[in-house]
N, C-alpha and C positions, 0 to 999 in steps of 0.2 A: 764089141771087141774085147778080148782079154788083153793082158799086158804082154803080148808077143813082141818079139824084137822087130817084126816087120812093121808094126804100127808106130813105134817110136824110133826105129833105126834110121828111117829116111831123113827126118828132120835133123837127127844127130849127125849123120854123115854130111848132109849139105851144110849145116852149121860149122862142122869141123873143117870142111874144105874152104869155106869162106873165111873162117878165122885164121887158117894157115896162110891164106893169101894176105890178110890184113897184117899179120905179125911178121911174116918173112919176106913176101914178095912186094907188098905195098903197091900192087897194080890195080888200077881202076880207070874207067873212062872219065874224061873231064865232065861229062854230063851237061845238062842245060845251064848249070851255074859256072861252067868253064873253070873248074877247080878240081883237079884230080885228088888232092889230099882230102877235100870234103867228101868226095865219093868214097874214098877209103874209109872214112869215119862212118858214113852211112852203111857201108858194107859190114863194118864191125858191129854196128847196132843190129843189123839184120841177122848176123851170125849168132850174136848173143841171144836174140829172141828165139831163133830156131833151136838152139841148144836148151834154152829154158823150156820150150814147148815139149821137147823130147824128154827132158827130166820129169816134167809134170805128168806126162803120159806114163812114163815108167814107174814113177813113185805112187800115183793115185789110181792108175789103171783106168783113167777116163781122160777125155780131152777137156782142156780148159786153160785158164790163165790165173784165176784167183784161187789161192789155196784156202778154201772154206774150212772153217774149224771142224765141221762135222766129218771131214775126211781124215783128220789127224787121229792117231792112236793114243798119244800121250800129249795132251794140249799143254799142261803145265810144264813138263820137261822140254818140249819142243819150243814153247814160247820163251823159256829162259835161255835156251841155246841160241835162238834167233836173236834175242836182245843182246846177249853178250857178243855174238858174232858181228852185229851191227856196230857196237862200240869198238870192237877190234878193227873192223874195216875202216872206220873213221880215224882211229889212232894210227893205223898203218899208213893211210893216205897222208895224214898230216906229218908223219915222221919221215916217210921214205919217198914221197912224191918227187922231191927234188933230186934224189939220188938214183932213181930208176928211170928208164927211158919210156915215159908215157907222154902222150900229147898233153898240152896244157888243159884242154877240156876233159881229159881223162880223170884228173883229180876231182873235178866237179861231179862227174858221173859216178865215180866211186863214193864220194860223199853222199850223193843222192841215194845210191843203193844202200849205203849204211843207215841213212836216216829212215828209209822205207822199211828196212829190216827191224830197226828199233820200234817203229810205229806198229808193225805187224806183231812183233813179239810182245810188246806192251799190251796191245789189245787182247792177245791170246791170254796173257796172264790175268788181265782184269776180267775177262769173260768167265774165268773159272774162280774168280775171287769176288771183288766188290760188285761187278756187273752181272753176276750170275742170277739167272731167273730162279725164283723160289718155287 
């Protein structure tokens, strides 16, 4: 498959619909755990996953989840941008989490995403630096 919109458009549309429900309607069944707010959180995680899968397919023109370094065009520049973005995500969460309307677990999830971004970016930078194969 090439990077046509039909291959990444469906997960993007489904993820967008679910995300709109989570952000604006906050409607979900109680589920087996008898807690509708937990179901909204699970729906949010599913929507973020679908949006990420659509982005991955659009960006790398292949299906997958892990952004392998051999798919990147500029490893050093992308690694630096990802690392800085991770630090900014953590700083944003620590600074504004109390002031914006996110669930308590949302701050933890944003910090996790920021830490994973720092880890991925640092690995990318090290792979073209100290860990480079000779």
